[in-house]
C-alpha positions in Angstrom: 16.1 9.3 6.8 15.4 5.5 5.3 15.6 5.3 1.5 12.6 3.1 1.5 8.4 3.6 2.0 8.3 5.0 4.9 4.0 3.6 6.2 2.9 4.2 9.9 -1.1 4.2 10.4 -2.3 4.7 13.8 -4.6 1.9 14.8 -7.4 2.5 16.9 -7.0 -1.1 19.8 -10.2 -0.1 22.2 -13.9 1.1 21.7 -14.1 0.8 18.2 -17.2 1.0 16.1 -18.6 -3.0 16.3 -21.8 -1.8 13.6 -19.4 -0.7 11.1 -16.6 -3.0 11.4 -19.3 -5.9 11.1 -20.7 -4.1 7.7 -17.3 -2.9 6.4 -17.6 -5.0 3.1 -20.2 -3.1 2.3 -19.3 0.3 3.5 -16.3 0.7 1.6 -17.8 -0.3 -1.8 -17.8 3.2 -3.1 -14.1 4.3 -2.0 -13.1 1.5 -3.9 -14.9 2.4 -6.9 -13.6 5.3 -6.7 -9.4 3.6 -6.3 -10.7 1.2 -9.4 -11.5 3.6 -11.2 -7.5 4.9 -11.8 -7.2 1.7 -13.5 -10.4 0.6 -15.1 -9.0 -2.5 -16.5 -9.3 -3.6 -13.6 -13.2 -3.1 -13.7 -13.8 -5.7 -16.1 -13.0 -9.8 -16.2 -9.5 -8.9 -16.7 -7.5 -8.4 -13.8 -3.9 -8.4 -15.5 -3.0 -4.8 -13.3 -2.3 -5.4 -9.6 -0.6 -2.2 -9.4 -4.0 0.0 -9.7 -3.7 3.2 -11.1 0.1 3.8 -10.5 2.0 5.5 -13.2 4.8 2.7 -14.2 5.4 3.1 -17.4 6.1 6.8 -17.8 8.8 6.6 -14.7 10.5 4.1 -15.7 10.9 5.4 -19.8 11.6 9.0 -18.0 14.4 7.1 -15.7 16.0 5.0 -18.6 16.2 8.3 -21.3 16.4 11.2 -19.5 17.5 9.7 -15.7 14.4 12.0 -14.6 11.7 11.5 -12.0 9.7 14.3 -12.9 8.2 15.4 -10.1 4.1 15.8 -11.1 4.3 11.4 -11.8 6.1 11.6 -8.2 3.2 13.3 -6.9 0.9 11.2 -8.3 2.2 8.0 -7.5 2.7 9.0 -3.3 -1.4 10.7 -3.7 -2.6 7.4 -5.0 -0.3 4.8 -2.6 -1.7 6.6 0.3 -5.0 7.1 -0.7 -5.2 3.1 -1.6 -3.1 2.6 2.1 -5.7 4.6 3.6 -8.5 2.0 1.7 -6.8 -0.8 2.8 -6.6 0.4 6.5 -10.2 1.0 6.9 -11.3 -2.6 4.9 -8.5 -4.5 7.2 -10.7 -2.9 9.6 -7.6 -0.8 11.7 -9.2 2.2 12.1 -12.5 3.5 11.9 -12.2 6.0 10.1 -13.5 6.5 6.3 -10.9 6.5 3.9 -10.3 9.9 3.1 -9.7 11.6 -0.4 -6.9 13.6 1.3 -4.1 12.3 3.8 -4.7 12.6 7.5 -3.7 11.7 10.3 -4.6 8.5 10.8 -2.6 7.2 8.0 1.2 8.4 6.7 2.8 6.8 3.9 6.0 8.9 3.4 8.3 8.9 0.0 12.4 9.0 0.4 14.0 11.9 -1.1 14.0 11.1 -4.7 17.5 12.0 -6.6 17.2 10.7 -10.4 20.8 11.2 -10.8 21.6 8.7 -7.8 19.3 6.1 -9.0 20.9 3.8 -11.1 20.2 4.5 -14.7 18.8 1.2 -16.8 17.9 -1.3 -13.3 14.2 -0.1 -13.6 14.3 -2.5 -16.4 15.3 -5.4 -14.1 13.2 -4.5 -10.7 10.3 -6.2 -11.1 12.2 -9.1 -11.7 15.3 -9.0 -9.3 11.6 -9.0 -6.7 10.1 -12.2 -7.1 11.8 -13.3 -4.0 9.7 -11.0 -2.3 6.8 -11.9 -4.0 6.8 -15.1 -2.3 7.7 -13.7 1.1 4.4 -11.6 0.6 2.2 -13.7 -0.7 3.0 -15.5 2.7 2.6 -11.7 4.3 -0.9 -11.7 2.9 -1.8 -14.6 4.0 -1.1 -14.6 7.2 -2.0 -10.7 7.4 -5.7 -12.3 6.0 -5.9 -14.6 9.5 -5.0 -11.9 11.8 -7.7 -9.6 10.3 -10.8 -12.2 10.6 -9.2 -12.5 14.1 -9.6 -8.9 14.8 -12.6 -8.1 12.7 -14.5 -11.4 15.1 -12.9 -9.6 18.4 -13.6 -6.1 17.3 -17.6 -7.1 16.3 -17.9 -9.4 19.5 -15.7 -6.6 22.1 -14.9 -3.5 20.7 -11.3 -3.8 20.8 -8.5 -5.2 18.5 -5.8 -7.1 19.5 -2.2 -5.0 19.4 -0.6 -8.4 17.7 -2.7 -8.4 14.8 -1.9 -4.9 13.9 1.5 -5.4 14.2 0.9 -7.9 11.8 -1.7 -6.4 9.0 0.1 -3.0 9.4 4.0 -4.9 8.9 2.1 -6.6 5.7 1.2 -3.1 4.5 4.1 -1.5 5.2 5.9 -4.8 3.1 4.1 -4.5 0.5 4.2 -0.8 -0.2 8.3 -1.1 0.3 7.9 -3.5 -2.3 5.7 -1.2 -4.4 8.4 1.3 -4.1 11.5 -0.2 -5.3 9.9 -3.0 -8.5 7.0 -0.2 -9.4 7.5 2.8 -8.3 12.0 3.4 -8.6 11.9 5.5 -5.5 14.7 3.3 -4.3 17.8 1.3 -5.8 18.1 0.0 -1.8 16.4 -3.3 -2.1 13.6 -3.9 0.5 14.4 -6.2 3.2 12.5 -9.5 4.0 10.7 -8.6 7.5 8.0 -7.1 8.3 
């Protein structure tokens, strides 16, 4: 089993709902407000925190001082990252299924087994810094996924089909960012994520 967060998204390639795809940005507003409510500072003009609602500081403190990863923090972070991934899959037109507040069969985010005793106790203090190259590569992937999504959105609206090669790039980008989050902010692994999609 992998030591990274694994992300699986079952992309609907054919017979897509062209009307909901056309109005996707409007339809996602209620669930986007729900997700944003976990980090109230994102609802204001100060968008300094891009990791919506994930509990980073309590995990860092418990790992450094107690070498423990409380199960309730792990469960919360896993559930919230899974919800964010379901919303991302819907916004990026990967699926027509409205993002469920509970787990579903379309989007699956699986955390590795976390053994806090096996994790380096002081590495969480610098993981965010060690991940700087990952952020730069991720920014390039983000731009790549944006253009793929625009093309795929137009394809879905016009033909009702989502190109498979677009799906691979967009799903790969989401999975990449989930791995970076798992390493640099959620501290579920000490294994440095690969740069590949």
